[in-house]
N, CA, C and O of each residue as an XYZ file, in Angstrom:
720
protein
N      10.969      3.278     11.779
C      10.703      3.114     10.367
C      11.791      2.256      9.713
O      11.492      1.452      8.830
N      13.048      2.420     10.138
C      14.119      1.607      9.572
C      13.872      0.129      9.864
O      14.191     -0.728      9.040
N      13.306     -0.173     11.031
C      13.011     -1.539     11.424
C      12.075     -2.199     10.417
O      12.266     -3.358     10.051
N      11.070     -1.459      9.975
C      10.110     -1.979      8.994
C      10.825     -2.286      7.682
O      10.578     -3.321      7.062
N      11.708     -1.387      7.262
C      12.458     -1.607      6.031
C      13.326     -2.850      6.111
O      13.421     -3.610      5.147
N      13.955     -3.057      7.253
C      14.793     -4.244      7.433
C      13.945     -5.505      7.370
O      14.343     -6.491      6.750
N      12.785     -5.481      8.004
C      11.877     -6.633      7.966
C      11.475     -6.941      6.527
O      11.462     -8.100      6.113
N      11.150     -5.901      5.773
C      10.759     -6.113      4.387
C      11.907     -6.714      3.584
O      11.688     -7.596      2.754
N      13.116     -6.249      3.822
C      14.258     -6.788      3.090
C      14.528     -8.240      3.458
O      14.859     -9.050      2.593
N      14.387     -8.569      4.730
C      14.612     -9.945      5.169
C      13.557    -10.859      4.560
O      13.835    -12.025      4.278
N      12.357    -10.346      4.356
C      11.293    -11.143      3.771
C      11.722    -11.693      2.417
O      11.377    -12.818      2.055
N      12.481    -10.885      1.669
C      13.019    -11.367      0.398
C      14.196    -12.277      0.690
O      14.859    -12.122      1.715
N      14.455    -13.190     -0.167
C      15.655    -14.014     -0.059
C      16.766    -13.210     -0.719
O      17.015    -13.368     -1.914
N      17.434    -12.357      0.036
C      18.359    -11.391     -0.532
C      19.704    -12.044     -0.863
O      20.751    -11.641     -0.357
N      19.648    -13.055     -1.720
C      20.852    -13.660     -2.261
C      21.108    -13.105     -3.660
O      21.968    -13.601     -4.388
N      20.363    -12.089     -4.018
C      20.473    -11.472     -5.332
C      21.552    -10.394     -5.296
O      22.010     -9.996     -4.225
N      21.949     -9.933     -6.465
C      22.853     -8.800     -6.506
C      22.097     -7.567     -6.077
O      20.882     -7.490     -6.257
N      22.796     -6.602     -5.513
C      22.165     -5.388     -4.991
C      21.354     -4.632     -6.013
O      20.378     -3.975     -5.650
N      21.726     -4.699     -7.300
C      21.008     -3.934     -8.305
C      19.623     -4.498     -8.607
O      18.830     -3.837     -9.277
N      19.318     -5.692     -8.134
C      17.993     -6.264     -8.333
C      17.004     -5.800     -7.268
O      15.793     -5.926     -7.451
N      17.504     -5.268     -6.166
C      16.659     -4.849     -5.052
C      16.518     -3.336     -5.077
O      17.507     -2.603     -5.086
N      15.273     -2.887     -5.087
C      14.963     -1.460     -5.085
C      14.068     -1.162     -3.888
O      13.241     -1.985     -3.495
N      14.245      0.023     -3.317
C      13.469      0.392     -2.134
C      12.859      1.781     -2.306
O      13.398      2.639     -3.004
N      11.735      1.968     -1.656
C      11.063      3.262     -1.597
C      10.740      3.530     -0.132
O      10.103      2.707      0.525
N      11.170      4.663      0.376
C      10.937      5.007      1.785
C       9.817      6.024      1.972
O       9.493      6.393      3.101
N       9.229      6.476      0.872
C       8.203      7.507      0.971
C       7.054      7.278     -0.012
O       6.625      8.198     -0.708
N       6.572      6.052     -0.054
C       5.436      5.740     -0.930
C       4.218      6.549     -0.476
O       3.933      6.657      0.717
N       3.519      7.103     -1.442
C       2.323      7.895     -1.151
C       1.097      6.999     -1.299
O       0.914      6.331     -2.316
N       0.272      7.001     -0.269
C      -0.963      6.217     -0.273
C      -2.100      7.148      0.115
O      -2.022      7.857      1.119
N      -3.160      7.140     -0.693
C      -4.355      7.907     -0.334
C      -5.516      6.932     -0.215
O      -5.563      5.897     -0.880
N      -6.441      7.296      0.646
C      -7.693      6.547      0.730
C      -8.825      7.534      0.560
O      -8.760      8.673      1.023
N      -9.867      7.073     -0.115
C     -10.998      7.940     -0.427
C     -12.284      7.163     -0.232
O     -12.430      6.032     -0.695
N     -13.212      7.799      0.467
C     -14.520      7.217      0.718
C     -15.573      8.201      0.239
O     -15.699      9.299      0.782
N     -16.327      7.808     -0.776
C     -17.423      8.651     -1.257
C     -18.691      8.179     -0.575
O     -19.097      7.025     -0.716
N     -19.305      9.073      0.156
C     -20.518      8.725      0.895
C     -21.553      9.826      0.704
O     -21.201     10.959      0.377
N     -22.828      9.499      0.908
C     -23.903     10.471      0.664
C     -23.770     11.776      1.463
O     -24.100     12.846      0.952
N     -23.298     11.696      2.691
C     -23.252     12.894      3.526
C     -21.928     13.638      3.402
O     -21.911     14.864      3.292
N     -20.821     12.903      3.421
C     -19.518     13.572      3.385
C     -18.442     12.631      2.838
O     -18.314     11.488      3.275
N     -17.673     13.139      1.872
C     -16.548     12.366      1.360
C     -15.408     12.435      2.368
O     -15.214     13.448      3.040
N     -14.666     11.353      2.458
C     -13.545     11.284      3.389
C     -12.294     10.971      2.581
O     -12.285     10.064      1.749
N     -11.235     11.738      2.840
C      -9.978     11.510      2.141
C      -8.823     11.666      3.121
O      -8.833     12.549      3.978
N      -7.825     10.793      2.979
C      -6.632     10.867      3.815
C      -5.423     10.500      2.964
O      -5.540      9.837      1.934
N      -4.257     10.952      3.425
C      -3.027     10.744      2.655
C      -1.859     10.503      3.607
O      -1.801     11.060      4.704
N      -0.935      9.660      3.159
C       0.332      9.488      3.856
C       1.453      9.386      2.831
O       1.241      8.934      1.706
N       2.628      9.806      3.226
C       3.814      9.603      2.388
C       4.866      8.821      3.182
O       6.069      8.960      2.960
N       4.385      8.009      4.099
C       5.260      7.242      4.990
C       5.324      5.754      4.632
O       5.835      4.953      5.414
N       4.816      5.384      3.472
C       4.856      3.986      3.072
C       6.273      3.545      2.742
O       7.068      4.321      2.212
N       6.581      2.304      3.058
C       7.884      1.709      2.759
C       7.633      0.529      1.827
O       6.706     -0.253      2.037
N       8.466      0.410      0.797
C       8.286     -0.680     -0.152
C       9.631     -1.192     -0.621
O      10.611     -0.451     -0.686
N       9.659     -2.476     -0.947
C      10.832     -3.119     -1.520
C      10.371     -3.906     -2.742
O       9.334     -4.569     -2.714
N      11.155     -3.823     -3.810
C      10.818     -4.494     -5.062
C      12.061     -5.214     -5.574
O      13.116     -4.605     -5.751
N      11.925     -6.499     -5.806
C      13.005     -7.315     -6.352
C      12.715     -7.486     -7.838
O      11.799     -8.217     -8.215
N      13.489     -6.816     -8.677
C      13.209     -6.823    -10.115
C      13.493     -8.172    -10.776
O      12.927     -8.471    -11.828
N      14.355     -8.984    -10.180
C      14.655    -10.271    -10.800
C      13.590    -11.320    -10.504
O      13.349    -12.197    -11.333
N      12.944    -11.247     -9.335
C      11.924    -12.235     -8.977
C      10.503    -11.688     -9.094
O       9.542    -12.456     -9.145
N      10.370    -10.356     -9.137
C       9.048     -9.740     -9.171
C       8.419     -9.609     -7.801
O       7.295     -9.120     -7.687
N       9.124    -10.040     -6.743
C       8.572     -9.933     -5.391
C       8.443     -8.469     -4.989
O       9.280     -7.633     -5.330
N       7.378     -8.187     -4.260
C       7.022     -6.826     -3.910
C       6.450     -6.824     -2.509
O       5.664     -7.703     -2.156
N       6.838     -5.835     -1.699
C       6.289     -5.714     -0.350
C       6.068     -4.250     -0.020
O       6.871     -3.389     -0.381
N       4.970     -3.978      0.669
C       4.640     -2.641      1.145
C       4.285     -2.719      2.619
O       3.729     -3.715      3.081
N       4.609     -1.667      3.354
C       4.168     -1.515      4.731
C       3.778     -0.052      4.937
O       4.560      0.855      4.653
N       2.559      0.165      5.435
C       2.040      1.511      5.637
C       1.656      1.676      7.099
O       0.813      0.927      7.592
N       2.256      2.648      7.819
C       1.824      2.902      9.197
C       0.444      3.581      9.190
O       0.289      4.668      8.633
N      -0.530      2.951      9.797
C      -1.909      3.441      9.764
C      -2.028      4.848     10.361
O      -2.733      5.694      9.811
N      -1.353      5.098     11.467
C      -1.443      6.414     12.120
C      -0.842      7.545     11.283
O      -1.047      8.718     11.595
N      -0.109      7.207     10.233
C       0.507      8.263      9.421
C      -0.484      8.916      8.452
O      -0.167      9.946      7.857
N      -1.674      8.336      8.284
C      -2.673      8.954      7.408
C      -3.136     10.274      8.019
O      -3.481     10.342      9.199
N      -3.136     11.316      7.196
C      -3.569     12.650      7.631
C      -4.875     13.008      6.939
O      -5.020     12.852      5.727
N      -5.822     13.490      7.737
C      -7.146     13.894      7.266
C      -7.271     15.410      7.353
O      -6.529     16.056      8.094
N      -8.208     15.980      6.595
C      -8.462     17.419      6.684
C      -9.034     17.792      8.049
O      -8.752     18.867      8.577
N      -9.828     16.905      8.605
C     -10.473     17.178      9.889
C      -9.879     16.277     10.967
O      -9.819     15.058     10.806
N      -9.447     16.881     12.052
C      -8.817     16.135     13.150
C      -9.763     15.081     13.725
O      -9.320     13.997     14.106
N     -11.054     15.385     13.791
C     -12.020     14.431     14.342
C     -12.121     13.181     13.458
O     -12.241     12.066     13.967
N     -12.072     13.368     12.143
C     -12.086     12.218     11.231
C     -10.863     11.337     11.483
O     -10.965     10.110     11.523
N      -9.718     11.973     11.650
C      -8.481     11.232     11.888
C      -8.567     10.453     13.195
O      -8.140      9.301     13.265
N      -9.112     11.071     14.214
C      -9.263     10.406     15.511
C     -10.199      9.203     15.404
O      -9.884      8.125     15.907
N     -11.341      9.383     14.755
C     -12.304      8.289     14.595
C     -11.700      7.153     13.761
O     -11.882      5.978     14.083
N     -10.991      7.503     12.705
C     -10.341      6.514     11.838
C      -9.392      5.635     12.654
O      -9.435      4.409     12.555
N      -8.543      6.264     13.455
C      -7.546      5.530     14.236
C      -8.125      4.803     15.440
O      -7.747      3.664     15.714
N      -9.029      5.437     16.156
C      -9.547      4.869     17.407
C     -10.704      3.892     17.178
O     -10.708      2.789     17.724
N     -11.682      4.301     16.370
C     -12.930      3.543     16.262
C     -12.945      2.497     15.152
O     -13.539      1.430     15.308
N     -12.298      2.798     14.042
C     -12.402      1.906     12.892
C     -11.171      1.021     12.717
O     -11.280     -0.204     12.680
N     -10.002      1.647     12.610
C      -8.781      0.902     12.301
C      -8.086      0.340     13.537
O      -7.213     -0.518     13.413
N      -8.456      0.806     14.719
C      -7.815      0.346     15.957
C      -6.294      0.340     15.777
O      -5.636     -0.688     15.938
N      -5.760      1.504     15.442
C      -4.362      1.645     15.039
C      -3.349      1.226     16.094
O      -2.236      0.826     15.749
N      -3.704      1.306     17.355
C      -2.772      0.839     18.387
C      -2.637     -0.680     18.350
O      -1.558     -1.221     18.589
N      -3.732     -1.357     18.050
C      -3.739     -2.820     17.990
C      -3.208     -3.325     16.648
O      -2.526     -4.349     16.592
N      -3.519     -2.609     15.577
C      -3.111     -2.994     14.219
C      -2.388     -1.806     13.571
O      -2.988     -1.082     12.776
N      -1.115     -1.599     13.901
C      -0.418     -0.377     13.481
C      -0.020     -0.312     12.003
O       0.283      0.771     11.502
N      -0.015     -1.436     11.303
C       0.459     -1.463      9.915
C      -0.566     -2.105      8.988
O      -1.316     -3.000      9.379
N      -0.576     -1.627      7.765
C      -1.229     -2.340      6.670
C      -0.085     -2.814      5.782
O       0.863     -2.067      5.541
N      -0.164     -4.037      5.297
C       0.932     -4.576      4.488
C       0.399     -5.290      3.249
O      -0.738     -5.760      3.207
N       1.255     -5.348      2.264
C       1.003     -6.177      1.090
C       2.307     -6.887      0.779
O       3.366     -6.266      0.699
N       2.215     -8.197      0.606
C       3.373     -9.000      0.197
C       2.927     -9.860     -0.968
O       1.982    -10.641     -0.857
N       3.616     -9.708     -2.081
C       3.205    -10.476     -3.244
C       4.259    -10.487     -4.319
O       5.448    -10.293     -4.065
N       3.789    -10.720     -5.531
C       4.695    -10.874     -6.662
C       3.980    -10.414     -7.929
O       2.786    -10.657     -8.103
N       4.723     -9.747     -8.809
C       4.165     -9.397    -10.107
C       3.990    -10.681    -10.906
O       4.869    -11.543    -10.906
N       2.861    -10.806    -11.583
C       2.575    -12.041    -12.311
C       3.403    -12.170    -13.587
O       3.645    -13.282    -14.055
N       3.839    -11.044    -14.152
C       4.662    -11.059    -15.358
C       5.957    -10.303    -15.107
O       5.976     -9.313    -14.375
N       7.028    -10.771    -15.713
C       8.325    -10.118    -15.563
C       8.372     -8.897    -16.473
O       7.912     -8.939    -17.614
N       8.937     -7.802    -15.948
C       9.106     -6.575    -16.712
C      10.604     -6.314    -16.849
O      11.355     -6.434    -15.880
N      11.029     -5.959    -18.050
C      12.431     -5.619    -18.291
C      12.642     -4.172    -17.846
O      12.310     -3.234    -18.572
N      13.196     -4.003    -16.650
C      13.362     -2.662    -16.081
C      14.561     -1.918    -16.661
O      14.875     -0.810    -16.226
N      15.236     -2.528    -17.651
C      16.325     -1.819    -18.327
C      15.809     -1.005    -19.510
O      16.553     -0.231    -20.112
N      14.516     -1.187    -19.842
C      13.924     -0.487    -20.977
C      12.863      0.500    -20.501
O      11.941      0.131    -19.773
N      13.002      1.762    -20.922
C      12.008      2.770    -20.576
C      10.647      2.391    -21.132
O      10.535      1.803    -22.207
N       9.618      2.741    -20.378
C       8.258      2.487    -20.820
C       7.300      2.407    -19.652
O       7.701      2.422    -18.489
N       6.032      2.323    -19.988
C       4.972      2.147    -18.990
C       4.350      0.782    -19.242
O       3.879      0.498    -20.343
N       4.350     -0.055    -18.221
C       3.926     -1.435    -18.372
C       2.759     -1.742    -17.441
O       2.870     -1.522    -16.235
N       1.641     -2.246    -17.968
C       0.579     -2.704    -17.067
C       1.075     -3.945    -16.330
O       1.669     -4.839    -16.933
N       0.828     -3.991    -15.037
C       1.265     -5.131    -14.223
C       0.123     -5.581    -13.326
O      -0.837     -4.849    -13.086
N       0.255     -6.791    -12.846
C      -0.683     -7.334    -11.864
C       0.147     -7.941    -10.753
O       1.059     -8.730    -10.999
N      -0.184     -7.560     -9.515
C       0.487     -8.127     -8.349
C      -0.500     -9.044     -7.630
O      -1.624     -8.647     -7.324
N      -0.070    -10.253     -7.368
C      -0.880    -11.201     -6.599
C      -0.179    -11.441     -5.283
O       1.030    -11.672     -5.239
N      -0.955    -11.385     -4.199
C      -0.342    -11.596     -2.895
C      -1.348    -11.467     -1.777
O      -2.549    -11.656     -1.967
N      -0.830    -11.142     -0.604
C      -1.646    -11.040      0.604
C      -1.676     -9.596      1.083
O      -0.636     -9.000      1.363
N      -2.874     -9.046      1.173
C      -3.101     -7.720      1.735
C      -3.582     -7.917      3.165
O      -4.590     -8.581      3.406
N      -2.846     -7.332      4.118
C      -3.266     -7.417      5.520
C      -3.620     -6.029      6.021
O      -2.790     -5.120      6.047
N      -4.873     -5.895      6.417
C      -5.395     -4.648      6.973
C      -6.219     -5.017      8.197
O      -7.016     -5.954      8.152
N      -6.034     -4.294      9.276
C      -6.820     -4.507     10.497
C      -6.660     -5.931     11.021
O      -7.579     -6.507     11.605
N      -5.451     -6.489     10.794
C      -5.149     -7.831     11.277
C      -5.749     -8.959     10.464
O      -5.617    -10.125     10.836
N      -6.410     -8.633      9.355
C      -7.062     -9.647      8.526
C      -6.322     -9.747      7.194
O      -6.133     -8.749      6.499
N      -5.910    -10.963      6.854
C      -5.190    -11.208      5.609
C      -6.164    -11.663      4.525
O      -7.015    -12.523      4.753
N      -6.021    -11.072      3.352
C      -6.855    -11.419      2.211
C      -5.971    -11.625      0.984
O      -5.075    -10.822      0.725
N      -6.216    -12.689      0.232
C      -5.537    -12.863     -1.053
C      -6.102    -11.831     -2.014
O      -7.317    -11.675     -2.134
N      -5.210    -11.132     -2.694
C      -5.651    -10.090     -3.622
C      -4.858    -10.155     -4.910
O      -3.691    -10.547     -4.919
N      -5.501     -9.770     -5.992
C      -4.864     -9.553     -7.276
C      -5.115     -8.090     -7.598
O      -6.257     -7.670     -7.787
N      -4.033     -7.316     -7.658
C      -4.144     -5.858     -7.755
C      -3.483     -5.378     -9.045
O      -2.303     -5.646     -9.275
N      -4.240     -4.669     -9.890
C      -3.651     -4.132    -11.121
C      -2.843     -2.871    -10.817
O      -3.107     -2.165     -9.843
N      -1.874     -2.610    -11.655
C      -1.072     -1.405    -11.483
C      -0.336     -1.058    -12.755
O      -0.562     -1.645    -13.813
N       0.553     -0.088    -12.625
C       1.383      0.331    -13.747
C       2.802      0.512    -13.239
O       3.037      1.237    -12.272
N       3.741     -0.145    -13.891
C       5.157      0.013    -13.593
C       5.740      0.892    -14.691
O       5.576      0.608    -15.878
N       6.416      1.951    -14.293
C       7.002      2.885    -15.246
C       8.507      2.921    -15.048
O       8.996      3.012    -13.922
N       9.236      2.850    -16.156
C      10.689      3.008    -16.124
C      11.002      4.233    -16.975
O      10.632      4.300    -18.148
N      11.694      5.208    -16.366
C      12.033      6.438    -17.068
C      13.470      6.816    -16.712
O      13.752      7.212    -15.581
N      14.368      6.691    -17.675
C      15.786      6.966    -17.449
C      16.338      6.183    -16.260
O      17.104      6.714    -15.456
N      15.950      4.937    -16.161
C      16.449      4.070    -15.098
C      15.723      4.182    -13.772
O      16.023      3.431    -12.844
N      14.770      5.105    -13.661
C      13.994      5.275    -12.424
C      12.725      4.439    -12.525
O      11.961      4.562    -13.482
N      12.511      3.590    -11.528
C      11.360      2.695    -11.513
C      10.283      3.270    -10.599
O      10.555      3.621     -9.451
N       9.064      3.364    -11.114
C       7.913      3.818    -10.333
C       6.793      2.798    -10.472
O       6.667      2.125    -11.495
N       6.001      2.699     -9.446
C       4.869      1.781     -9.450
C       3.657      2.530     -8.932
O       3.742      3.235     -7.927
N       2.526      2.381     -9.614
C       1.289      3.023     -9.153
C       0.130      2.055     -9.310
O       0.147      1.161    -10.156
N      -0.878      2.258     -8.470
C      -2.052      1.391     -8.502
C      -3.231      2.093     -7.850
O      -3.066      2.914     -6.948
N      -4.407      1.758     -8.318
C      -5.646      2.191     -7.691
C      -6.541      0.967     -7.589
O      -6.757      0.266     -8.578
N      -7.063      0.708     -6.387
C      -7.899     -0.469     -6.169
C      -8.854     -0.202     -5.016
O      -8.691      0.761     -4.267
N      -9.837     -1.054     -4.887
C     -10.853     -0.909     -3.839
C     -10.599     -1.917     -2.711
O     -10.153     -3.041     -2.944
N     -10.895     -1.483     -1.500
C     -10.817     -2.361     -0.335
C     -12.152     -2.255      0.400
O     -12.548     -1.173      0.832
N     -12.831     -3.373      0.533
C     -14.108     -3.406      1.256
C     -13.832     -3.498      2.757
O     -13.051     -4.338      3.203
N     -14.475     -2.635      3.521
C     -14.298     -2.626      4.984
C     -14.621     -3.990      5.591
O     -13.904     -4.467      6.470
N     -15.699     -4.614      5.122
C     -16.123     -5.898      5.694
C     -15.095     -7.004      5.467
O     -15.002     -7.934      6.268
N     -14.311     -6.913      4.366
C     -13.295     -7.929      4.077
C     -12.192     -7.964      5.128
O     -11.507     -8.974      5.289
N     -12.027     -6.858      5.837
C     -10.982     -6.766      6.858
C     -11.563     -6.514      8.251
O     -10.877     -6.035      9.154
N     -12.838     -6.850      8.395
C     -13.536     -6.747      9.674
C     -13.431     -5.362     10.302
O     -13.279     -5.218     11.516
N     -13.514     -4.348      9.446
C     -13.591     -2.964      9.907
C     -15.078     -2.655     10.018
O     -15.772     -2.502      9.013
N     -15.554     -2.565     11.250
C     -16.980     -2.357     11.492
C     -17.347     -0.886     11.384
O     -16.664     -0.012     11.917
N     -18.440     -0.637     10.681
C     -18.980      0.712     10.565
C     -20.280      0.741     11.362
O     -21.244      0.068     10.996
N     -20.318      1.519     12.453
C     -21.530      1.585     13.269
C     -22.732      2.057     12.452
O     -22.599      2.914     11.578
N     -23.885      1.503     12.739
C     -25.119      1.853     12.030
C     -25.380      3.353     12.075
O     -25.889      3.920     11.108
N     -25.043      3.994     13.175
C     -25.277      5.428     13.354
C     -24.579      6.265     12.286
O     -25.114      7.292     11.867
N     -23.389      5.845     11.834
C     -22.637      6.624     10.846
C     -22.533      5.903      9.500
O     -21.694      6.253      8.671
N     -23.383      4.901      9.284
C     -23.328      4.085      8.073
C     -23.399      4.928      6.796
O     -22.763      4.598      5.795
N     -24.179      6.026      6.833
C     -24.335      6.875      5.649
C     -23.175      7.849      5.484
O     -23.073      8.511      4.452
N     -22.301      7.949      6.481
C     -21.150      8.855      6.401
C     -19.942      8.190      5.760
O     -19.061      8.875      5.241
N     -19.891      6.878      5.791
C     -18.712      6.159      5.326
C     -19.130      5.108      4.303
O     -20.084      4.360      4.518
N     -18.409      5.063      3.197
C     -18.702      4.072      2.161
C     -18.279      2.691      2.643
O     -17.417      2.558      3.512
N     -18.899      1.665      2.065
C     -18.565      0.288      2.428
C     -17.208     -0.131      1.882
O     -16.584     -1.055      2.403
N     -16.750      0.546      0.834
C     -15.441      0.273      0.243
C     -14.658      1.573      0.113
O     -15.226      2.639     -0.125
N     -13.357      1.463      0.271
C     -12.475      2.618      0.137
C     -11.648      2.478     -1.134
O     -11.188      1.388     -1.475
N     -11.469      3.582     -1.820
C     -10.600      3.610     -2.992
C      -9.194      3.915     -2.486
O      -8.970      4.930     -1.827
N      -8.251      3.030     -2.800
C      -6.871      3.184     -2.365
C      -6.014      3.483     -3.589
O      -6.115      2.804     -4.611
N      -5.178      4.496     -3.478
C      -4.253      4.853     -4.547
C      -2.840      4.816     -3.970
O      -2.570      5.393     -2.917
N      -1.950      4.133     -4.673
C      -0.571      3.951     -4.213
C       0.373      4.450     -5.295
O       0.155      4.206     -6.481
N       1.425      5.153     -4.878
C       2.453      5.624     -5.808
C       3.809      5.523     -5.120
O       4.017      6.103     -4.054
N       4.729      4.783     -5.734
C       6.054      4.586     -5.156
C       7.121      4.757     -6.223
O       6.985      4.244     -7.333
N       8.179      5.477     -5.888
C       9.336      5.642     -6.761
C      10.520      5.001     -6.060
O      10.818      5.316     -4.908
N      11.188      4.104     -6.758
C      12.221      3.259     -6.158
C      13.625      3.735     -6.492
O      13.877      4.320     -7.545
N      14.527      3.463     -5.559
C      15.963      3.679     -5.747
C      16.670      2.357     -5.508
O      16.182      1.529     -4.740
N      17.813      2.142     -6.153
C      18.547      0.903     -5.890
C      18.898      0.803     -4.408
O      19.335      1.780     -3.801
N      18.705     -0.375     -3.834
C      19.025     -0.586     -2.429
C      20.523     -0.835     -2.301
O      21.098     -1.668     -3.001
N      21.128     -0.096     -1.395
C      22.581     -0.244     -1.198
C      22.868     -0.681      0.202
O      24.030     -0.862      0.567
């Protein structure tokens, strides 16, 4: 996991002062699929993120196998049949906030991140809305967005087509600490 964090930090041009770089080692990500037969939900708190407040650059990395489901069989099918987690172990987002936020002032700010979302080995340009919150110097970022399975070549077999929605609702929540 530390290796992923180092990669994310190197991705930034870390010529900035340390107080501009913030990291989160336990970002919470949930996925939800509403389908006619059975809803599917999974959660992980193993997401890693880095945020450069001076440039607005933002990066996330989520280990696919870290998602936990209520039913072990769902988790197995998710990893083996759909996400091919051994072949594609990470989902990532690398981008930048479109507007600068003054993180020295408390408040809740609507933000938009534009960048590349890579899931299942397929990269897609995305514009993702979110909310950046500053509370007593603590920076948090949250977002809810949809990801279509077909956009990332995640095949849903015809046999279980009614069990899984064509798009998944993704919810992300990260609280950052200054990187030292």
